[in-house]
Every structure is written in C-alpha cells, then in structure tokens.
VEXTOR-709558 format. One record per residue (C-alpha): x, y, z. Coordinates in steps of 0.2 Angstrom, whole numbers. Layout:
% residues N
[vexpa [X; Y; Z]]
...
This chain:
% residues 292
[vexpa [-97; 481; -356]]
[vexpa [-92; 490; -340]]
[vexpa [-107; 496; -330]]
[vexpa [-103; 514; -324]]
[vexpa [-105; 516; -305]]
[vexpa [-115; 531; -300]]
[vexpa [-108; 540; -286]]
[vexpa [-119; 546; -271]]
[vexpa [-121; 563; -270]]
[vexpa [-107; 570; -258]]
[vexpa [-97; 553; -260]]
[vexpa [-80; 555; -266]]
[vexpa [-77; 542; -282]]
[vexpa [-63; 533; -274]]
[vexpa [-72; 526; -259]]
[vexpa [-86; 522; -269]]
[vexpa [-77; 511; -280]]
[vexpa [-66; 502; -266]]
[vexpa [-81; 495; -256]]
[vexpa [-86; 482; -269]]
[vexpa [-68; 477; -269]]
[vexpa [-65; 477; -250]]
[vexpa [-81; 466; -249]]
[vexpa [-75; 454; -261]]
[vexpa [-58; 453; -252]]
[vexpa [-67; 449; -235]]
[vexpa [-76; 436; -244]]
[vexpa [-61; 428; -249]]
[vexpa [-51; 430; -234]]
[vexpa [-67; 422; -222]]
[vexpa [-69; 407; -234]]
[vexpa [-53; 398; -231]]
[vexpa [-54; 401; -212]]
[vexpa [-71; 393; -212]]
[vexpa [-65; 377; -222]]
[vexpa [-51; 376; -211]]
[vexpa [-64; 375; -196]]
[vexpa [-74; 364; -203]]
[vexpa [-59; 353; -209]]
[vexpa [-52; 353; -192]]
[vexpa [-68; 350; -182]]
[vexpa [-71; 334; -194]]
[vexpa [-53; 328; -191]]
[vexpa [-57; 331; -172]]
[vexpa [-73; 320; -173]]
[vexpa [-64; 307; -183]]
[vexpa [-49; 307; -170]]
[vexpa [-63; 304; -156]]
[vexpa [-72; 290; -165]]
[vexpa [-54; 281; -169]]
[vexpa [-50; 283; -150]]
[vexpa [-66; 276; -144]]
[vexpa [-65; 262; -156]]
[vexpa [-49; 260; -149]]
[vexpa [-54; 259; -132]]
[vexpa [-69; 248; -134]]
[vexpa [-55; 235; -145]]
[vexpa [-43; 236; -129]]
[vexpa [-58; 233; -118]]
[vexpa [-64; 218; -127]]
[vexpa [-45; 211; -127]]
[vexpa [-45; 213; -109]]
[vexpa [-61; 204; -106]]
[vexpa [-56; 190; -119]]
[vexpa [-40; 188; -110]]
[vexpa [-47; 189; -92]]
[vexpa [-60; 176; -99]]
[vexpa [-45; 165; -106]]
[vexpa [-36; 168; -87]]
[vexpa [-49; 162; -78]]
[vexpa [-54; 148; -90]]
[vexpa [-35; 140; -88]]
[vexpa [-37; 144; -68]]
[vexpa [-54; 136; -67]]
[vexpa [-47; 121; -77]]
[vexpa [-32; 121; -66]]
[vexpa [-43; 119; -51]]
[vexpa [-55; 106; -59]]
[vexpa [-47; 90; -54]]
[vexpa [-51; 74; -58]]
[vexpa [-61; 64; -43]]
[vexpa [-50; 52; -35]]
[vexpa [-53; 33; -36]]
[vexpa [-60; 26; -20]]
[vexpa [-45; 13; -14]]
[vexpa [-56; -2; -6]]
[vexpa [-47; -14; 5]]
[vexpa [-46; -31; -1]]
[vexpa [-62; -37; 10]]
[vexpa [-73; -22; 5]]
[vexpa [-86; -23; -10]]
[vexpa [-99; -10; -15]]
[vexpa [-116; -15; -19]]
[vexpa [-128; -9; -33]]
[vexpa [-134; 3; -21]]
[vexpa [-116; 11; -18]]
[vexpa [-116; 5; 1]]
[vexpa [-102; -6; 7]]
[vexpa [-109; -25; 7]]
[vexpa [-106; -34; 24]]
[vexpa [-92; -47; 28]]
[vexpa [-99; -66; 23]]
[vexpa [-95; -68; 44]]
[vexpa [-111; -56; 47]]
[vexpa [-121; -71; 41]]
[vexpa [-113; -84; 49]]
[vexpa [-123; -95; 63]]
[vexpa [-118; -94; 81]]
[vexpa [-118; -106; 95]]
[vexpa [-123; -100; 112]]
[vexpa [-113; -110; 125]]
[vexpa [-123; -117; 142]]
[vexpa [-119; -102; 152]]
[vexpa [-125; -90; 138]]
[vexpa [-141; -100; 138]]
[vexpa [-142; -96; 158]]
[vexpa [-139; -80; 156]]
[vexpa [-150; -75; 142]]
[vexpa [-165; -83; 154]]
[vexpa [-159; -74; 169]]
[vexpa [-159; -57; 159]]
[vexpa [-176; -57; 156]]
[vexpa [-179; -60; 173]]
[vexpa [-168; -48; 180]]
[vexpa [-171; -33; 169]]
[vexpa [-185; -26; 178]]
[vexpa [-176; -25; 196]]
[vexpa [-172; -7; 201]]
[vexpa [-155; -15; 207]]
[vexpa [-150; -18; 189]]
[vexpa [-157; -2; 183]]
[vexpa [-146; 15; 177]]
[vexpa [-149; 32; 172]]
[vexpa [-143; 33; 154]]
[vexpa [-130; 49; 150]]
[vexpa [-137; 53; 133]]
[vexpa [-156; 51; 136]]
[vexpa [-157; 54; 154]]
[vexpa [-169; 37; 155]]
[vexpa [-167; 23; 165]]
[vexpa [-159; 8; 154]]
[vexpa [-153; -9; 160]]
[vexpa [-136; -10; 168]]
[vexpa [-129; -25; 156]]
[vexpa [-111; -25; 165]]
[vexpa [-117; -25; 183]]
[vexpa [-131; -39; 177]]
[vexpa [-119; -48; 168]]
[vexpa [-107; -49; 184]]
[vexpa [-120; -54; 196]]
[vexpa [-126; -68; 183]]
[vexpa [-108; -74; 181]]
[vexpa [-106; -75; 199]]
[vexpa [-123; -87; 201]]
[vexpa [-116; -99; 188]]
[vexpa [-101; -100; 198]]
[vexpa [-111; -107; 212]]
[vexpa [-124; -117; 203]]
[vexpa [-126; -134; 207]]
[vexpa [-120; -148; 195]]
[vexpa [-137; -155; 193]]
[vexpa [-145; -136; 189]]
[vexpa [-132; -133; 176]]
[vexpa [-136; -151; 169]]
[vexpa [-153; -143; 159]]
[vexpa [-142; -129; 150]]
[vexpa [-129; -140; 144]]
[vexpa [-143; -152; 137]]
[vexpa [-150; -138; 129]]
[vexpa [-132; -133; 122]]
[vexpa [-130; -149; 114]]
[vexpa [-146; -148; 105]]
[vexpa [-143; -132; 99]]
[vexpa [-125; -137; 94]]
[vexpa [-134; -150; 82]]
[vexpa [-144; -137; 74]]
[vexpa [-128; -125; 74]]
[vexpa [-118; -137; 64]]
[vexpa [-132; -140; 51]]
[vexpa [-134; -122; 49]]
[vexpa [-116; -120; 49]]
[vexpa [-113; -133; 34]]
[vexpa [-127; -124; 24]]
[vexpa [-119; -107; 28]]
[vexpa [-102; -113; 21]]
[vexpa [-110; -123; 5]]
[vexpa [-118; -106; 1]]
[vexpa [-101; -95; 1]]
[vexpa [-95; -91; -16]]
[vexpa [-77; -91; -19]]
[vexpa [-77; -70; -19]]
[vexpa [-86; -71; -2]]
[vexpa [-71; -83; 5]]
[vexpa [-57; -73; -3]]
[vexpa [-65; -57; 5]]
[vexpa [-68; -66; 22]]
[vexpa [-50; -72; 22]]
[vexpa [-43; -56; 18]]
[vexpa [-51; -49; 32]]
[vexpa [-46; -62; 44]]
[vexpa [-26; -61; 36]]
[vexpa [-28; -42; 41]]
[vexpa [-33; -45; 59]]
[vexpa [-19; -59; 61]]
[vexpa [-8; -45; 56]]
[vexpa [-13; -34; 72]]
[vexpa [-10; -49; 82]]
[vexpa [-29; -53; 83]]
[vexpa [-29; -74; 85]]
[vexpa [-43; -85; 86]]
[vexpa [-52; -85; 69]]
[vexpa [-47; -99; 56]]
[vexpa [-46; -96; 39]]
[vexpa [-61; -102; 27]]
[vexpa [-60; -115; 16]]
[vexpa [-71; -119; 2]]
[vexpa [-80; -135; 4]]
[vexpa [-79; -140; -14]]
[vexpa [-62; -137; -16]]
[vexpa [-51; -153; -17]]
[vexpa [-43; -159; -2]]
[vexpa [-24; -161; -3]]
[vexpa [-21; -181; -1]]
[vexpa [-11; -189; 13]]
[vexpa [8; -192; 12]]
[vexpa [16; -210; 12]]
[vexpa [19; -209; 30]]
[vexpa [0; -205; 33]]
[vexpa [-7; -218; 22]]
[vexpa [4; -231; 31]]
[vexpa [-2; -223; 49]]
[vexpa [-21; -224; 43]]
[vexpa [-17; -243; 39]]
[vexpa [-9; -246; 56]]
[vexpa [-24; -237; 65]]
[vexpa [-35; -250; 56]]
[vexpa [-27; -265; 62]]
[vexpa [-26; -259; 79]]
[vexpa [-40; -263; 91]]
[vexpa [-38; -252; 104]]
[vexpa [-28; -234; 103]]
[vexpa [-29; -229; 121]]
[vexpa [-15; -212; 117]]
[vexpa [-16; -204; 100]]
[vexpa [-1; -195; 101]]
[vexpa [8; -211; 109]]
[vexpa [1; -221; 93]]
[vexpa [7; -208; 82]]
[vexpa [24; -208; 91]]
[vexpa [27; -226; 89]]
[vexpa [21; -227; 71]]
[vexpa [34; -214; 66]]
[vexpa [47; -225; 74]]
[vexpa [41; -241; 65]]
[vexpa [40; -231; 48]]
[vexpa [59; -225; 49]]
[vexpa [63; -242; 51]]
[vexpa [54; -249; 37]]
[vexpa [64; -256; 22]]
[vexpa [61; -248; 4]]
[vexpa [52; -261; -3]]
[vexpa [40; -261; 11]]
[vexpa [36; -241; 10]]
[vexpa [35; -242; -9]]
[vexpa [16; -246; -9]]
[vexpa [12; -234; 1]]
[vexpa [23; -221; -9]]
[vexpa [15; -227; -25]]
[vexpa [-2; -224; -17]]
[vexpa [1; -206; -11]]
[vexpa [9; -202; -28]]
[vexpa [-7; -207; -38]]
[vexpa [-17; -198; -25]]
[vexpa [-7; -182; -29]]
[vexpa [-8; -184; -47]]
[vexpa [-28; -185; -46]]
[vexpa [-27; -170; -34]]
[vexpa [-20; -160; -45]]
[vexpa [-32; -165; -59]]
[vexpa [-45; -160; -48]]
[vexpa [-38; -144; -42]]
[vexpa [-37; -138; -61]]
[vexpa [-54; -142; -65]]
[vexpa [-59; -132; -47]]
[vexpa [-48; -118; -54]]
[vexpa [-55; -117; -70]]
[vexpa [-73; -117; -65]]
[vexpa [-73; -108; -50]]
[vexpa [-58; -95; -50]]
[vexpa [-39; -95; -45]]
[vexpa [-34; -105; -31]]
[vexpa [-40; -98; -14]]
C-alpha cells in the first residue's frame, strides 16, 4: 500500500517526489567509491607489509651470507701452528726450556798457567792500572784483557823453580779431574752421548776441530786384529822398547814374512774375539738402544 506524500505548500509535486529518489541514487553511487577506497587502502597496507617483510628477509640473508664469508675467511686465516723443528742435539725439558748439552757439566782441568793466573787476578783486580769504565753502566770494572796480557808476560819470565809449585798443583788437580771425568762419563745415558756427538759432528762440519766424539764406557770395544794380537805377544817378549814407532815398524815387517801356519793362531784368536764382540754388541744394543 503506497503512502501518499503530501506536498509542501507552494512546492510542485514533481520536485517533491524526486528528492527521495535522488538521495537513494547518491547513496548508491557513494557506497561503491567508499568500498573501493577501503579495498585500495587494505591492498596498499598489505603491499607495504609484504615489502617490509621482503626487506627484512633480504637483510637477514645478507647478514647470514656475510657471517658465512667471515667464517670462511676466518677459517682460512686460522692456520695450525708449525711444529717446532729442533736440531739433533736439542731437547726441551718438562718446563719447555732447552736442556743444556751434557758437556755443560763436564769436569775441567786447569793448566799450571791457569792456576797461576787465577792467583794473580785475585791479587791485581783492585789495582787502578787494571780498571776501566764500563760503556754500559759507567762503573769501574776489571780490564781482564789487559790483566791477562800482563800476567802472561809474567809467566813467560817466571823462574822454573817458581813454576814448579803451580805444576805440582796441576798434577794434584789432574788426579781429581780424571776421577771426576770417569764419573761423568759413567753417568751419561745413550741419549746424552747421541746429543753431544751430534753437536760435535755439526762443529766439525763448520771446520771447528779439537773435540773428540764421546764413547759409551759400557759399549763393547772392538777386538784387535790378528796383526795386533801378534804385536801384543811381541811386545810382551821384548824387555826394552826404546821407540814405539820403530818397534811397530819392525813388527809389521816380521808379520809380512811369517808363514800362514804361524799366523793361524793369531787369526783364530782374533776371529773368536770378533764373534764374542758381535754377541756382546747385540746385547748392548737390545738393552741400551741402537748403536751409537
């Protein structure tokens, strides 16, 4: 049932009927635009969020890549420490320090001149003539070089009867030295001898001579040859040997002229001694390490 619209006084009927229609049309037209605006705003926000998420992901990816690169670079730089290469005579102790060579504890023997010099240095070291200024500290110290030259000149002119006292003291010290040296050698281990001999060999390669190789006192000695067995017998029969060089020369000539049957006992003795030496050496090597 239609409701009649009453016309306002003085208003045409057409206008009055058109107003509700226009309002409805305006509402219909505005509604899609508002919906589009809201939809557009939502889409923009969604795109912005997606963009931020993408950017954050990219940052995380870059950071991870950078961390990987750093790790790789760091791994390349972190090299394993080089193994220390010691010389054959060098050994480190439990404290990490290099152990001294066995020769550091080897007993020493003073000559008669060194005994005299030691006595004179104690007497002269306080004299101003043998003092000098140290370039490092500026203090007065003993001029050892100057004093040694002066004492050496004194020794050269010293009378034989005055030297005799120092030579006698040297002989006394020599007896003590030989006992101490025997004890020192007996205390050396096979490793000590190896180290010391390795150092001596290196010095000899440099042309530095004068030091003999050490020998283990417990190591079996190589036996004599047949000729030296003969020479020992010949020496035992000789009452006087004025010249050892001449004696050896005559013994060599006699050995060359000896018949094979006369040489045979000496050769047999030398052969048995050599076989025993090999057995002893095998036992030595098995108990004390490889042959030195």
